[in-house]
N, C-alpha and C positions, 0 to 999 in steps of 0.2 A: 559671368556670374551679370546681376543687373544693380543695379542704384539709381537712386533718383539726385540728380547734383545741376549745378549754379555752373551754368559758365560767365557767368557779371555779376558785379553785386546789381542790386534793386531791387523791385518787386516779388513778387510770386510769380509769377506772368516765366520767370525768370527759371525755373524749374522743369529740366527734361527728365527723360527717362533714358538712362541706357540698360542696354538688355547681353551688351556683346564685351564686358569689360574682365579684362585678365583678372584671375585669380587672383590673389596678395599673397605671400610666403612669409609664412609666418620667420623673425628675427629667431635669435638662439635664447631672446629675451621673452619673447613672445607666444601668445597662443591665436590659432586660429578662431574664429566661432561664428558659426551660422545660427546668425539673428533673425529670433524668434517672431522677436517685437523690441521696439526702440520708442522713444517720447521726444514729445514739442519741450523745450523751455524759452521763456522769452527772452534768451540773449537769444538764440539761434536764430530768430526774427532779426536782432538786431545783428548778425555777422553776416549776415543776407543780404544785407544793406551796407554791408562796410564796414561795421565798428568793429574796433580790432585789430582791425590791418596791418597795422605797425607794427603787433608781435606775430600777428598770425602769417602771415605772406613770408616773411622771417622763419618762420617752421616748416611752411609746406616746401613740397620738392615741385609741384607742380603750383602755378598760384589756379590751376583750371584746369577741364573740369574737379570740383569742388565739393564731396560730399560730406555736408552737414551731420548732425546727431550726436549727441554724446552719449545718454543709455543704451541699455543693451539688456537684453536678457536670450537666454539661444543656450545652443550642446558646442560643443571641444568637438572640432574636425579634424586639427592639426597642432604639435608641439613643437616647440623648440627648444633645440641640442642642451637648450641647458636647464628647461623649463622642470620641476619635478613638482607631484603631489596631484596630476590632474592625469584623466583615462579619456581615450575616446570614445565622444555622443555621452559623456557628465553636463550635466544642466550649471552653464555659471553664469552667472550675475557682473555689473558695473556699471563705470563710467570711465569713457575716455578723458584726458586732455591734448591726446595725439592729434593735430592740426591735421595730420596723415589718417586718422582713422577711425574716419565718420560713421557713424554706423546705421544712416539711412540704407544700406545697402543688403545683399542678400551674403556676406562674409563680410568678415574682419578682422583683422590682426589687433591684437590688445594686449602690449603691454603687461607682464604679470604680477605688477601690483598693485594694478585699477583694474583687479577681477577676485572672483573667488566664489565656492559654491552657493546655488543660489537658493535660500528655504527651498524645501522640499513643501513647505502648507501654503505658499500662493504661484498660481499660475503663470504663463509667461507676459501676459499683458499687468498682470499686476506687476511684478517685479521691474519690469522696467518705468512705472513708475517713479518710483525711490530711489536710487542713483544720485541722481543729480542733484535733487532737493537738499539729500540728507545732506551729504558729505558739505554742501553751501552751507547750509547751519552747524556742522561738525566743522569747517574750520572759520567759519565769521567766532563761533567761541571756541576752540583749543588752541587755533593755530592764532590766530590775529588778536584773540582780547584774554590768551592766558587761563580763561577757565576752565575748571572740572569738572564732573558729574556732583562734586562734592563739597565745592561749590558753592552749589544753586541749591542744596533744599534750603526751602524756607522762605524764598525769595525774592519777590513781588517783580512780573518778568511782563512788559509792555509789548508783543507783537502789534505794529501796523501795520495792516492789511493779512487778516486769517484767514481768507476763503482760498487764496493762490495754491499753486502746489507745492512751496517752501512754508507759507503758512500753516496750513494743511498737519504740514510732516512737523513743525515749531510747536505748535501746540501739544500736542502728543508727548514729542519730548521734552521740553518742559514739566507737560505734568508729570513722568513717570523719574523726572529729577526732584520730584516735590517741590514744585514752586506753584506759585497761585499767581495766576494768569488772563489775566488781560488781553483782549483783540476789541480793531473795526473790521467792517463787513457791511454788505448791505443787509436791506432786512429777511432778504430770500433766501440769505446763509447762516441766519442764526441761527437756529436748529441743528445746523451741519456744525458750526462751530463748536457751537455746545456740546454737542453729542460726543466729538472729539476731547475735550475737557475744562476747557474755558471756561473760568469759572465768573467772568461779568462781559460782557457783549456791547458795543458800543453800534448802533447805527448811524452811521457816517453822513446818511445824509438829514437826518434827525437832532443830531446834538456833537459840539464837539470835544472829543476825546479830554483837547489839557481844563476842557473847565469840569470834568467830574473825577478826572484821577489825579494821587498826587503822594506822592512821598515813595517810589517805584526805584527798585537797584538796576533796572536794565532796563534798555527801549530797543528793540531790535526794531528797524528800520526797509520795510521793502519794500514800499514805496516812492519814499525821497519827492525830490520839490517836481520830479518830472510829473507829477500826481496829485501833492497837494503844499499851497506853497508855506515857503517857509518852514519847513519838515524838520528836520534838524532843530530851532529856535521849539518848535512847541513840543518836539517830544521831549528835549530835555528840561523845558519846562514842568516835567511830571515827575522828576528824577529828583531823589536827594542829593542837597552839594555837598556829594562827600565823593571823595577821593575811592568807595567802594562801588560808587555809582558807573555802570558802563551805557553809553552812547553807541551801537553798534550799526551801520548800514552800507547795505549793499548797489548802493545808488551813488554813488560818489565819482568827481570827476577825473580820478587819473589815467584811465584808456582814452580816456574823451583828447584829455593835453597832452598825450602821448600823440593819439593821430594828428592832431593841429598843428603840437610843434617839434614831433619830433622824437624820436628818443634822448636823443641828445639834448636838445632844450625842453623837452617835455618833463624828464626826471628830477632834475629838481626844481620846475614850476610847482610840479605840483608838491612834493615837498616840499615847497613850500605851503603852499592852500591849504596843507592836511596841518603842518604846525601852527598857522596863523585859526586853523576851528579848535584844535588844544590848545589853544591860550584863552582863545575867546567866553570856550566853555568851563577851563578849570575851574573848581575839580574832581567833574565831571571826566571821566576819562573817553575818550573820541576814539572809533577803531573803523577803521575803511577795510570792508573784507572784500577779500576776490578769492575764487572758486583756486581750490588747491587740494590734487587727488591725495586720499588716506586709506590706506591698506588694515591699518588699524578701526578707522570709522567704518569702511566696509563689512571690517568683520563683527567689526558691536552693531552694528545696522544688522547684519544678518540674525545674530542672538536678539534682538530688541524683533525681529519681526516672528523669530521662530516660536515667542514668547507668548506674541499677539498683545505684545504690549504696544506695536507701533501698525499701525494698518495703511495698505495703499487708499488712495482715494483718486475716484476716476470720474471726469469731467464726461470723456467722451473718447470714442474710440473710430477712428478711420484707418480706411487699407491703405497700404504703402503708394497704389496707386495717387491718392488723393492728399497726396501729404500737402498741398499749395491747402488746400481745404481746413489743413488741420492749423496750416499759419494763421488764418485769413480770422479761424477759432481764437485763435490766442489774441489777435492783433484786436477784436472787440475790449479786452480789459474786460470781460463778465465771465471766469471761467471761474467754476467750485473743485479747488482740485485740478489734478494732471489730465494733458490731453496725449492721450496713445498712440502707436501707429501699430497697426497688423501687421505683416510679413506673409501672411500666408495670400500666394496668389490663384 
């Protein structure tokens, strides 16, 4: 089979096309999928450069070559002995958290709790754009923040960075829960985020959101200090000073701390840093979110797509052989929706 691999950490010049790799064999709890489309997420760029190596290197059978990619949409080719409910040639979609199952490949083995039947009303390219961003937000809300859909009706939600892949999904999701949504973006994306349901849109080149917004219940920070100075302080300043308020961030120092200090020293130091933030901004709840798979979340996403409550937003599509160009596109920081990879050769 073919796959796009890296043989060391670094820039996009490290990508290479391998065309004679062995076909993977599914374990008893896995499904072998022929991938028709995948997508690129910002974390893929970070992994390519060595981010999370303390964690991911412990998971990988072989350090290199390494196949990146998490999202996928495709068809069932083979089924593990313990898997039920799937048939050959059925269309499936999902997102893998297995470091040995990168989806920028012709075939991939997926754990059965990380895929489900693809919605019939979208194609493979559209399907590949959604699982990672959806389950990232699902993890942030349900697992790390303890918030359920019923808890969110009528809440005022601020999304810091609404035009990216996670932002475009999150606006739609929070609106489906009955929230009032405010977000930031550049002027070129104002119409896009409004079309997705944003009630209040702030052009970050012209205004500071903290000068305009107040008494919000949730701040979902998709940018962090790497993009916005003092991001947590500015986001928390617009929240009600209440134990019912939540600041949720995807860009915290947990993984970088583990990489720099190792697991033994890194875990306690990261916990110390998180507790320090929690104490500083109390009574506001501070949540550091990291991606976790969720079959129930993926099944909920399937239903939302079939109901047309959630629609995929695609910025651009690249053929699998131009994965490096897809990475370069995301690196510009000017992406509206998702960058998708077409596996047709």
